[in-house]
C-alpha positions in Angstrom: -2.8 -36.6 -6.1 -3.1 -33.2 -4.5 0.3 -32.0 -5.6 0.4 -31.2 -9.3 3.7 -30.9 -11.2 3.7 -28.3 -13.9 7.2 -28.8 -15.2 6.0 -29.6 -18.7 4.2 -26.3 -18.8 7.2 -24.3 -17.7 9.5 -26.2 -20.1 7.2 -25.3 -23.0 7.0 -21.6 -21.9 10.8 -21.5 -21.8 11.2 -23.6 -25.0 13.5 -26.1 -23.2 13.5 -29.7 -24.2 13.8 -32.6 -21.7 17.3 -33.6 -22.8 18.5 -29.9 -22.6 17.2 -29.4 -19.1 18.4 -32.8 -17.8 21.9 -32.0 -19.1 21.9 -28.5 -17.7 20.9 -29.6 -14.2 22.9 -32.8 -14.1 20.2 -35.5 -13.8 19.2 -38.3 -16.2 16.5 -37.8 -18.7 14.6 -40.7 -17.2 14.5 -39.1 -13.7 13.5 -35.8 -15.1 10.7 -37.5 -17.1 9.4 -39.2 -14.0 9.2 -35.8 -12.3 7.7 -34.2 -15.4 4.9 -36.7 -15.6 4.1 -36.3 -11.9 5.0 -39.9 -11.0 7.8 -38.9 -8.6 7.2 -39.5 -4.9 9.8 -36.9 -3.9 12.1 -34.2 -5.2 15.3 -33.0 -3.7 15.6 -29.3 -2.9 18.9 -29.2 -4.9 17.1 -30.5 -8.0 14.2 -28.1 -7.5 16.7 -25.3 -7.1 18.6 -26.3 -10.3 15.3 -26.5 -12.3 14.2 -23.1 -11.1 17.6 -21.6 -11.9 17.6 -23.0 -15.5 13.9 -22.2 -16.2 14.1 -18.8 -14.4 11.0 -19.5 -12.3 9.9 -20.1 -8.7 9.0 -23.4 -7.1 5.4 -22.4 -7.1 5.5 -22.2 -10.8 6.4 -25.9 -10.9 4.3 -27.3 -8.0 0.7 -26.5 -7.2 -1.6 -27.9 -4.5 -5.1 -29.0 -5.6 -7.1 -30.4 -2.6 -9.2 -33.5 -3.0 -12.8 -32.9 -3.7 
């Protein structure tokens, strides 16, 4: 998939656990896990905004585009 989710990397850099972040942004751990593993088909801007606020990062820190080879 050309869009790569780097949420796990940012969480590690900020020393945030999945349950802490999920609670802080108001979504379930299961839904955050789906996003973290890259299995999500979409993400709401409000969720992306909340994640960026809590991790003090930019959307580009979480999502990268890697073209097919």
